[in-house]
Biopython code that builds the backbone (N, CA, C, O; Angstrom):
import numpy as np
from Bio.PDB.StructureBuilder import StructureBuilder

atoms = [
    (1, "MET", "N", (40.039, -12.439, -32.665)),
    (1, "MET", "CA", (39.030, -12.123, -31.684)),
    (1, "MET", "C", (39.607, -12.253, -30.277)),
    (1, "MET", "O", (39.350, -11.409, -29.419)),
    (2, "LEU", "N", (40.372, -13.291, -30.043)),
    (2, "LEU", "CA", (40.991, -13.451, -28.732)),
    (2, "LEU", "C", (42.014, -12.354, -28.485)),
    (2, "LEU", "O", (42.167, -11.885, -27.357)),
    (3, "ARG", "N", (42.719, -11.943, -29.540)),
    (3, "ARG", "CA", (43.697, -10.862, -29.374)),
    (3, "ARG", "C", (43.010, -9.556, -29.010)),
    (3, "ARG", "O", (43.534, -8.790, -28.200)),
    (4, "ALA", "N", (41.836, -9.286, -29.599)),
    (4, "ALA", "CA", (41.117, -8.063, -29.282)),
    (4, "ALA", "C", (40.653, -8.086, -27.827)),
    (4, "ALA", "O", (40.694, -7.063, -27.143)),
    (5, "ALA", "N", (40.223, -9.229, -27.364)),
    (5, "ALA", "CA", (39.778, -9.341, -25.977)),
    (5, "ALA", "C", (40.952, -9.210, -25.020)),
    (5, "ALA", "O", (40.802, -8.676, -23.921)),
    (6, "ALA", "N", (42.096, -9.683, -25.420)),
    (6, "ALA", "CA", (43.264, -9.585, -24.558)),
    (6, "ALA", "C", (43.766, -8.151, -24.472)),
    (6, "ALA", "O", (44.361, -7.762, -23.467)),
    (7, "ARG", "N", (43.535, -7.365, -25.512)),
    (7, "ARG", "CA", (44.030, -5.982, -25.517)),
    (7, "ARG", "C", (43.121, -5.024, -24.728)),
    (7, "ARG", "O", (43.586, -3.978, -24.276)),
    (8, "THR", "N", (41.854, -5.359, -24.557)),
    (8, "THR", "CA", (40.969, -4.434, -23.842)),
    (8, "THR", "C", (41.302, -4.466, -22.362)),
    (8, "THR", "O", (41.443, -5.536, -21.770)),
    (9, "PRO", "N", (41.427, -3.292, -21.771)),
    (9, "PRO", "CA", (41.760, -3.270, -20.331)),
    (9, "PRO", "C", (40.595, -3.786, -19.497)),
    (9, "PRO", "O", (39.431, -3.641, -19.869)),
    (10, "ALA", "N", (40.922, -4.374, -18.397)),
    (10, "ALA", "CA", (39.886, -4.874, -17.484)),
    (10, "ALA", "C", (39.146, -3.687, -16.886)),
    (10, "ALA", "O", (39.728, -2.628, -16.651)),
    (11, "ALA", "N", (37.893, -3.874, -16.651)),
    (11, "ALA", "CA", (37.084, -2.803, -16.074)),
    (11, "ALA", "C", (37.587, -2.490, -14.673)),
    (11, "ALA", "O", (37.940, -3.383, -13.902)),
    (12, "ALA", "N", (37.610, -1.208, -14.367)),
    (12, "ALA", "CA", (38.049, -0.784, -13.040)),
    (12, "ALA", "C", (37.018, -1.246, -12.019)),
    (12, "ALA", "O", (35.818, -1.230, -12.293)),
    (13, "PRO", "N", (37.474, -1.650, -10.864)),
    (13, "PRO", "CA", (36.510, -2.102, -9.854)),
    (13, "PRO", "C", (35.615, -0.950, -9.407)),
    (13, "PRO", "O", (36.042, 0.202, -9.336)),
    (14, "SER", "N", (34.418, -1.276, -9.121)),
    (14, "SER", "CA", (33.457, -0.292, -8.650)),
    (14, "SER", "C", (33.916, 0.243, -7.295)),
    (14, "SER", "O", (34.519, -0.495, -6.516)),
    (15, "PRO", "N", (33.638, 1.528, -7.001)),
    (15, "PRO", "CA", (34.048, 2.067, -5.691)),
    (15, "PRO", "C", (33.429, 1.313, -4.520)),
    (15, "PRO", "O", (34.015, 1.249, -3.439)),
    (16, "VAL", "N", (32.258, 0.749, -4.730)),
    (16, "VAL", "CA", (31.591, 0.039, -3.630)),
    (16, "VAL", "C", (32.273, -1.288, -3.347)),
    (16, "VAL", "O", (32.204, -1.789, -2.225)),
    (17, "THR", "N", (32.929, -1.864, -4.344)),
    (17, "THR", "CA", (33.582, -3.152, -4.121)),
    (17, "THR", "C", (34.947, -3.004, -3.468)),
    (17, "THR", "O", (35.527, -3.994, -3.022)),
    (18, "ARG", "N", (35.458, -1.811, -3.406)),
    (18, "ARG", "CA", (36.748, -1.624, -2.734)),
    (18, "ARG", "C", (36.546, -1.851, -1.241)),
    (18, "ARG", "O", (35.540, -1.411, -0.684)),
    (19, "PRO", "N", (37.477, -2.528, -0.585)),
    (19, "PRO", "CA", (37.283, -2.884, 0.833)),
    (19, "PRO", "C", (37.093, -1.685, 1.749)),
    (19, "PRO", "O", (36.251, -1.735, 2.645)),
    (20, "ALA", "N", (37.843, -0.615, 1.556)),
    (20, "ALA", "CA", (37.726, 0.536, 2.464)),
    (20, "ALA", "C", (36.351, 1.177, 2.354)),
    (20, "ALA", "O", (35.739, 1.509, 3.369)),
    (21, "VAL", "N", (35.863, 1.352, 1.137)),
    (21, "VAL", "CA", (34.541, 1.966, 0.951)),
    (21, "VAL", "C", (33.458, 1.032, 1.462)),
    (21, "VAL", "O", (32.490, 1.475, 2.080)),
    (22, "ARG", "N", (33.618, -0.250, 1.208)),
    (22, "ARG", "CA", (32.629, -1.221, 1.669)),
    (22, "ARG", "C", (32.552, -1.221, 3.191)),
    (22, "ARG", "O", (31.461, -1.290, 3.757)),
    (23, "ASP", "N", (33.699, -1.145, 3.854)),
    (23, "ASP", "CA", (33.702, -1.119, 5.317)),
    (23, "ASP", "C", (33.054, 0.155, 5.854)),
    (23, "ASP", "O", (32.336, 0.124, 6.853)),
    (24, "LEU", "N", (33.317, 1.280, 5.176)),
    (24, "LEU", "CA", (32.690, 2.539, 5.599)),
    (24, "LEU", "C", (31.176, 2.473, 5.433)),
    (24, "LEU", "O", (30.440, 2.948, 6.298)),
    (25, "LEU", "N", (30.710, 1.899, 4.349)),
    (25, "LEU", "CA", (29.266, 1.793, 4.133)),
    (25, "LEU", "C", (28.612, 0.862, 5.147)),
    (25, "LEU", "O", (27.479, 1.094, 5.569)),
    (26, "ARG", "N", (29.314, -0.172, 5.529)),
    (26, "ARG", "CA", (28.761, -1.083, 6.541)),
    (26, "ARG", "C", (28.718, -0.428, 7.908)),
    (26, "ARG", "O", (27.852, -0.743, 8.724)),
    (27, "ALA", "N", (29.652, 0.487, 8.165)),
    (27, "ALA", "CA", (29.712, 1.135, 9.476)),
    (27, "ALA", "C", (28.617, 2.185, 9.652)),
    (27, "ALA", "O", (28.269, 2.533, 10.781)),
    (28, "LEU", "N", (28.076, 2.687, 8.553)),
    (28, "LEU", "CA", (27.028, 3.700, 8.658)),
    (28, "LEU", "C", (25.748, 3.083, 9.225)),
    (28, "LEU", "O", (25.413, 1.942, 8.905)),
    (29, "PRO", "N", (25.039, 3.831, 10.063)),
    (29, "PRO", "CA", (23.777, 3.302, 10.572)),
    (29, "PRO", "C", (22.747, 3.264, 9.439)),
    (29, "PRO", "O", (22.772, 4.115, 8.551)),
    (30, "PRO", "N", (21.859, 2.300, 9.467)),
    (30, "PRO", "CA", (20.831, 2.255, 8.414)),
    (30, "PRO", "C", (19.891, 3.449, 8.546)),
    (30, "PRO", "O", (19.499, 3.828, 9.649)),
    (31, "GLN", "N", (19.544, 4.020, 7.428)),
    (31, "GLN", "CA", (18.663, 5.184, 7.446)),
    (31, "GLN", "C", (17.293, 4.778, 6.939)),
    (31, "GLN", "O", (17.153, 4.052, 5.956)),
    (32, "GLU", "N", (16.294, 5.272, 7.644)),
    (32, "GLU", "CA", (14.919, 4.998, 7.225)),
    (32, "GLU", "C", (14.517, 6.045, 6.192)),
    (32, "GLU", "O", (14.966, 7.188, 6.268)),
    (33, "PRO", "N", (13.692, 5.677, 5.247)),
    (33, "PRO", "CA", (13.277, 6.655, 4.245)),
    (33, "PRO", "C", (12.394, 7.728, 4.880)),
    (33, "PRO", "O", (11.661, 7.463, 5.833)),
    (34, "ALA", "N", (12.476, 8.911, 4.351)),
    (34, "ALA", "CA", (11.665, 10.011, 4.868)),
    (34, "ALA", "C", (10.194, 9.728, 4.586)),
    (34, "ALA", "O", (9.858, 8.966, 3.679)),
    (35, "ALA", "N", (9.325, 10.352, 5.373)),
    (35, "ALA", "CA", (7.894, 10.115, 5.223)),
    (35, "ALA", "C", (7.377, 10.625, 3.881)),
    (35, "ALA", "O", (6.370, 10.122, 3.381)),
    (36, "TRP", "N", (8.026, 11.581, 3.307)),
    (36, "TRP", "CA", (7.572, 12.137, 2.027)),
    (36, "TRP", "C", (8.266, 11.483, 0.838)),
    (36, "TRP", "O", (8.141, 11.948, -0.295)),
    (37, "ASP", "N", (8.985, 10.420, 1.096)),
    (37, "ASP", "CA", (9.639, 9.680, 0.024)),
    (37, "ASP", "C", (8.560, 9.150, -0.927)),
    (37, "ASP", "O", (7.570, 8.585, -0.463)),
    (38, "PRO", "N", (8.723, 9.316, -2.229)),
    (38, "PRO", "CA", (7.672, 8.883, -3.165)),
    (38, "PRO", "C", (7.326, 7.400, -3.047)),
    (38, "PRO", "O", (6.167, 7.020, -3.217)),
    (39, "LEU", "N", (8.307, 6.571, -2.761)),
    (39, "LEU", "CA", (8.027, 5.137, -2.635)),
    (39, "LEU", "C", (7.161, 4.857, -1.414)),
    (39, "LEU", "O", (6.249, 4.032, -1.464)),
    (40, "VAL", "N", (7.457, 5.558, -0.306)),
    (40, "VAL", "CA", (6.655, 5.371, 0.908)),
    (40, "VAL", "C", (5.242, 5.883, 0.672)),
    (40, "VAL", "O", (4.268, 5.237, 1.059)),
    (41, "LEU", "N", (5.133, 7.045, 0.037)),
    (41, "LEU", "CA", (3.806, 7.592, -0.242)),
    (41, "LEU", "C", (3.015, 6.657, -1.148)),
    (41, "LEU", "O", (1.812, 6.474, -0.961)),
    (42, "ARG", "N", (3.687, 6.071, -2.125)),
    (42, "ARG", "CA", (3.003, 5.158, -3.034)),
    (42, "ARG", "C", (2.517, 3.919, -2.291)),
    (42, "ARG", "O", (1.422, 3.424, -2.560)),
    (43, "ARG", "N", (3.321, 3.415, -1.360)),
    (43, "ARG", "CA", (2.924, 2.216, -0.606)),
    (43, "ARG", "C", (1.744, 2.492, 0.312)),
    (43, "ARG", "O", (0.936, 1.601, 0.574)),
    (44, "VAL", "N", (1.641, 3.727, 0.803)),
    (44, "VAL", "CA", (0.565, 4.062, 1.734)),
    (44, "VAL", "C", (-0.671, 4.542, 0.989)),
    (44, "VAL", "O", (-1.789, 4.134, 1.304)),
    (45, "LEU", "N", (-0.472, 5.402, 0.009)),
    (45, "LEU", "CA", (-1.613, 6.024, -0.643)),
    (45, "LEU", "C", (-2.341, 5.102, -1.609)),
    (45, "LEU", "O", (-3.561, 5.195, -1.744)),
    (46, "ARG", "N", (-1.630, 4.228, -2.273)),
    (46, "ARG", "CA", (-2.284, 3.369, -3.262)),
    (46, "ARG", "C", (-3.339, 2.460, -2.621)),
    (46, "ARG", "O", (-4.461, 2.411, -3.125)),
    (47, "PRO", "N", (-3.032, 1.734, -1.527)),
    (47, "PRO", "CA", (-4.090, 0.904, -0.922)),
    (47, "PRO", "C", (-5.218, 1.735, -0.315)),
    (47, "PRO", "O", (-6.380, 1.332, -0.358)),
    (48, "THR", "N", (-4.878, 2.891, 0.250)),
    (48, "THR", "CA", (-5.902, 3.737, 0.846)),
    (48, "THR", "C", (-6.845, 4.262, -0.225)),
    (48, "THR", "O", (-8.063, 4.260, -0.047)),
    (49, "LEU", "N", (-6.283, 4.706, -1.322)),
    (49, "LEU", "CA", (-7.105, 5.203, -2.418)),
    (49, "LEU", "C", (-7.949, 4.084, -3.028)),
    (49, "LEU", "O", (-9.104, 4.305, -3.392)),
    (50, "ALA", "N", (-7.388, 2.909, -3.139)),
    (50, "ALA", "CA", (-8.143, 1.773, -3.679)),
    (50, "ALA", "C", (-9.323, 1.425, -2.768)),
    (50, "ALA", "O", (-10.426, 1.163, -3.247)),
    (51, "ALA", "N", (-9.088, 1.422, -1.460)),
    (51, "ALA", "CA", (-10.164, 1.105, -0.515)),
    (51, "ALA", "C", (-11.259, 2.172, -0.564)),
    (51, "ALA", "O", (-12.444, 1.848, -0.490)),
    (52, "ALA", "N", (-10.868, 3.430, -0.687)),
    (52, "ALA", "CA", (-11.850, 4.510, -0.772)),
    (52, "ALA", "C", (-12.680, 4.387, -2.046)),
    (52, "ALA", "O", (-13.888, 4.623, -2.025)),
    (53, "CYS", "N", (-12.044, 4.022, -3.148)),
    (53, "CYS", "CA", (-12.776, 3.855, -4.409)),
    (53, "CYS", "C", (-13.762, 2.695, -4.330)),
    (53, "CYS", "O", (-14.882, 2.796, -4.831)),
    (54, "VAL", "N", (-13.355, 1.606, -3.709)),
    (54, "VAL", "CA", (-14.247, 0.458, -3.564)),
    (54, "VAL", "C", (-15.431, 0.828, -2.681)),
    (54, "VAL", "O", (-16.570, 0.478, -2.991)),
    (55, "LEU", "N", (-15.174, 1.526, -1.592)),
    (55, "LEU", "CA", (-16.251, 1.940, -0.697)),
    (55, "LEU", "C", (-17.222, 2.881, -1.403)),
    (55, "LEU", "O", (-18.436, 2.761, -1.243)),
    (56, "LEU", "N", (-16.691, 3.807, -2.176)),
    (56, "LEU", "CA", (-17.543, 4.725, -2.931)),
    (56, "LEU", "C", (-18.368, 3.972, -3.966)),
    (56, "LEU", "O", (-19.553, 4.258, -4.136)),
    (57, "ALA", "N", (-17.762, 3.018, -4.655)),
    (57, "ALA", "CA", (-18.487, 2.245, -5.672)),
    (57, "ALA", "C", (-19.611, 1.428, -5.040)),
    (57, "ALA", "O", (-20.713, 1.364, -5.584)),
    (58, "VAL", "N", (-19.339, 0.807, -3.902)),
    (58, "VAL", "CA", (-20.380, 0.023, -3.221)),
    (58, "VAL", "C", (-21.518, 0.928, -2.779)),
    (58, "VAL", "O", (-22.684, 0.554, -2.900)),
    (59, "THR", "N", (-21.203, 2.099, -2.274)),
    (59, "THR", "CA", (-22.225, 3.042, -1.838)),
    (59, "THR", "C", (-23.091, 3.488, -3.002)),
    (59, "THR", "O", (-24.315, 3.547, -2.886)),
    (60, "VAL", "N", (-22.457, 3.802, -4.123)),
    (60, "VAL", "CA", (-23.207, 4.242, -5.302)),
    (60, "VAL", "C", (-24.094, 3.120, -5.821)),
    (60, "VAL", "O", (-25.254, 3.352, -6.161)),
    (61, "VAL", "N", (-23.563, 1.916, -5.884)),
    (61, "VAL", "CA", (-24.352, 0.784, -6.387)),
    (61, "VAL", "C", (-25.529, 0.511, -5.468)),
    (61, "VAL", "O", (-26.641, 0.272, -5.940)),
    (62, "LEU", "N", (-25.302, 0.542, -4.173)),
    (62, "LEU", "CA", (-26.402, 0.296, -3.242)),
    (62, "LEU", "C", (-27.476, 1.373, -3.338)),
    (62, "LEU", "O", (-28.668, 1.071, -3.294)),
    (63, "SER", "N", (-27.062, 2.610, -3.468)),
    (63, "SER", "CA", (-28.054, 3.682, -3.547)),
    (63, "SER", "C", (-28.793, 3.646, -4.876)),
    (63, "SER", "O", (-29.987, 3.943, -4.918)),
    (64, "LEU", "N", (-28.114, 3.288, -5.965)),
    (64, "LEU", "CA", (-28.800, 3.182, -7.252)),
    (64, "LEU", "C", (-29.742, 1.987, -7.298)),
    (64, "LEU", "O", (-30.781, 2.035, -7.956)),
    (65, "ALA", "N", (-29.384, 0.934, -6.610)),
    (65, "ALA", "CA", (-30.218, -0.266, -6.609)),
    (65, "ALA", "C", (-31.400, -0.140, -5.661)),
    (65, "ALA", "O", (-32.301, -0.978, -5.688)),
    (66, "GLY", "N", (-31.414, 0.874, -4.836)),
    (66, "GLY", "CA", (-32.513, 1.055, -3.909)),
    (66, "GLY", "C", (-32.411, 0.173, -2.684)),
    (66, "GLY", "O", (-33.405, -0.034, -1.988)),
    (67, "LEU", "N", (-31.228, -0.351, -2.406)),
    (67, "LEU", "CA", (-31.076, -1.236, -1.259)),
    (67, "LEU", "C", (-31.009, -0.477, 0.061)),
    (67, "LEU", "O", (-31.012, -1.082, 1.133)),
    (68, "HIS", "N", (-30.948, 0.843, -0.020)),
    (68, "HIS", "CA", (-30.955, 1.604, 1.235)),
    (68, "HIS", "C", (-32.305, 1.451, 1.940)),
    (68, "HIS", "O", (-32.378, 1.567, 3.164)),
    (69, "THR", "N", (-33.381, 1.189, 1.172)),
    (69, "THR", "CA", (-34.678, 0.959, 1.800)),
    (69, "THR", "C", (-34.686, -0.374, 2.528)),
    (69, "THR", "O", (-35.357, -0.520, 3.549)),
    (70, "VAL", "N", (-33.941, -1.354, 2.008)),
    (70, "VAL", "CA", (-33.845, -2.647, 2.690)),
    (70, "VAL", "C", (-33.182, -2.462, 4.042)),
    (70, "VAL", "O", (-33.602, -3.056, 5.035)),
    (71, "ARG", "N", (-32.134, -1.627, 4.076)),
    (71, "ARG", "CA", (-31.468, -1.362, 5.353)),
    (71, "ARG", "C", (-32.448, -0.724, 6.327)),
    (71, "ARG", "O", (-32.459, -1.064, 7.510)),
    (72, "ARG", "N", (-33.275, 0.203, 5.835)),
    (72, "ARG", "CA", (-34.234, 0.885, 6.694)),
    (72, "ARG", "C", (-35.271, -0.117, 7.211)),
    (72, "ARG", "O", (-35.665, -0.058, 8.375)),
    (73, "ASP", "N", (-35.710, -1.033, 6.351)),
    (73, "ASP", "CA", (-36.697, -2.026, 6.768)),
    (73, "ASP", "C", (-36.127, -2.961, 7.821)),
    (73, "ASP", "O", (-36.824, -3.320, 8.771)),
    (74, "VAL", "N", (-34.893, -3.352, 7.671)),
    (74, "VAL", "CA", (-34.256, -4.216, 8.661)),
    (74, "VAL", "C", (-34.140, -3.491, 9.988)),
    (74, "VAL", "O", (-34.341, -4.084, 11.047)),
    (75, "PHE", "N", (-33.814, -2.192, 9.929)),
    (75, "PHE", "CA", (-33.683, -1.427, 11.164)),
    (75, "PHE", "C", (-35.031, -1.320, 11.868)),
    (75, "PHE", "O", (-35.101, -1.512, 13.081)),
    (76, "THR", "N", (-36.099, -1.019, 11.136)),
    (76, "THR", "CA", (-37.402, -0.898, 11.788)),
    (76, "THR", "C", (-37.891, -2.250, 12.276)),
    (76, "THR", "O", (-38.548, -2.322, 13.315)),
    (77, "THR", "N", (-37.588, -3.322, 11.557)),
    (77, "THR", "CA", (-37.974, -4.666, 12.016)),
    (77, "THR", "C", (-37.287, -5.010, 13.327)),
    (77, "THR", "O", (-37.901, -5.585, 14.226)),
    (78, "SER", "N", (-36.003, -4.655, 13.433)),
    (78, "SER", "CA", (-35.302, -4.941, 14.685)),
    (78, "SER", "C", (-35.840, -4.070, 15.812)),
    (78, "SER", "O", (-35.873, -4.504, 16.963)),
    (79, "GLN", "N", (-36.262, -2.842, 15.496)),
    (79, "GLN", "CA", (-36.858, -1.995, 16.532)),
    (79, "GLN", "C", (-38.180, -2.582, 17.013)),
    (79, "GLN", "O", (-38.475, -2.579, 18.208)),
    (80, "ILE", "N", (-38.968, -3.084, 16.071)),
    (80, "ILE", "CA", (-40.255, -3.690, 16.447)),
    (80, "ILE", "C", (-40.007, -4.921, 17.311)),
    (80, "ILE", "O", (-40.703, -5.137, 18.303)),
    (81, "ALA", "N", (-39.030, -5.719, 16.939)),
    (81, "ALA", "CA", (-38.728, -6.917, 17.720)),
    (81, "ALA", "C", (-38.263, -6.553, 19.122)),
    (81, "ALA", "O", (-38.648, -7.204, 20.093)),
    (82, "LEU", "N", (-37.441, -5.523, 19.234)),
    (82, "LEU", "CA", (-36.965, -5.124, 20.560)),
    (82, "LEU", "C", (-38.093, -4.574, 21.416)),
    (82, "LEU", "O", (-38.166, -4.877, 22.607)),
    (83, "THR", "N", (-38.971, -3.772, 20.833)),
    (83, "THR", "CA", (-40.073, -3.235, 21.633)),
    (83, "THR", "C", (-41.054, -4.340, 22.011)),
    (83, "THR", "O", (-41.652, -4.290, 23.086)),
    (84, "THR", "N", (-41.225, -5.330, 21.147)),
    (84, "THR", "CA", (-42.112, -6.451, 21.470)),
    (84, "THR", "C", (-41.535, -7.269, 22.620)),
    (84, "THR", "O", (-42.265, -7.693, 23.516)),
    (85, "LEU", "N", (-40.241, -7.485, 22.590)),
    (85, "LEU", "CA", (-39.611, -8.242, 23.668)),
    (85, "LEU", "C", (-39.590, -7.453, 24.974)),
    (85, "LEU", "O", (-39.635, -8.038, 26.056)),
    (86, "ALA", "N", (-39.524, -6.137, 24.875)),
    (86, "ALA", "CA", (-39.410, -5.316, 26.079)),
    (86, "ALA", "C", (-40.756, -5.145, 26.778)),
    (86, "ALA", "O", (-40.786, -4.904, 27.984)),
    (87, "THR", "N", (-41.861, -5.262, 26.060)),
    (87, "THR", "CA", (-43.164, -5.084, 26.696)),
    (87, "THR", "C", (-43.541, -6.350, 27.465)),
    (87, "THR", "O", (-43.326, -7.465, 26.988)),
    (88, "PRO", "N", (-44.109, -6.162, 28.667)),
    (88, "PRO", "CA", (-44.462, -7.346, 29.477)),
    (88, "PRO", "C", (-45.706, -8.052, 28.996)),
    (88, "PRO", "O", (-46.112, -9.055, 29.582)),
]
sb = StructureBuilder()
sb.init_structure("model")
sb.init_model(0)
sb.init_chain("A")
sb.init_seg("    ")
for serial, (resi, resn, name, xyz) in enumerate(atoms, 1):
    if name == "N":
        sb.init_residue(resn, " ", resi, " ")
    sb.init_atom(name, np.array(xyz, "f"), 0.0, 1.0, " ", f" {name:<3s}", serial, name[0])
structure = sb.get_structure()
């Protein structure tokens, strides 16, 4: 087993580990990903889509529960209070 391991050639070094290539890569300016990069789109679109879905779900639940009338009642109550305070 040791003889077999001794006979296998060592793996060639990766091109990135060679000093000249490594120095060239370090000298390059860092590049920002394009706006249409799938990773960037995923980072932006996933939270936006999640927030839109939550907002839609809350709206549907409120309208099905009839709580939109509660909002209307609160609005008219505040109008009555303001007109009462405004009259001398």
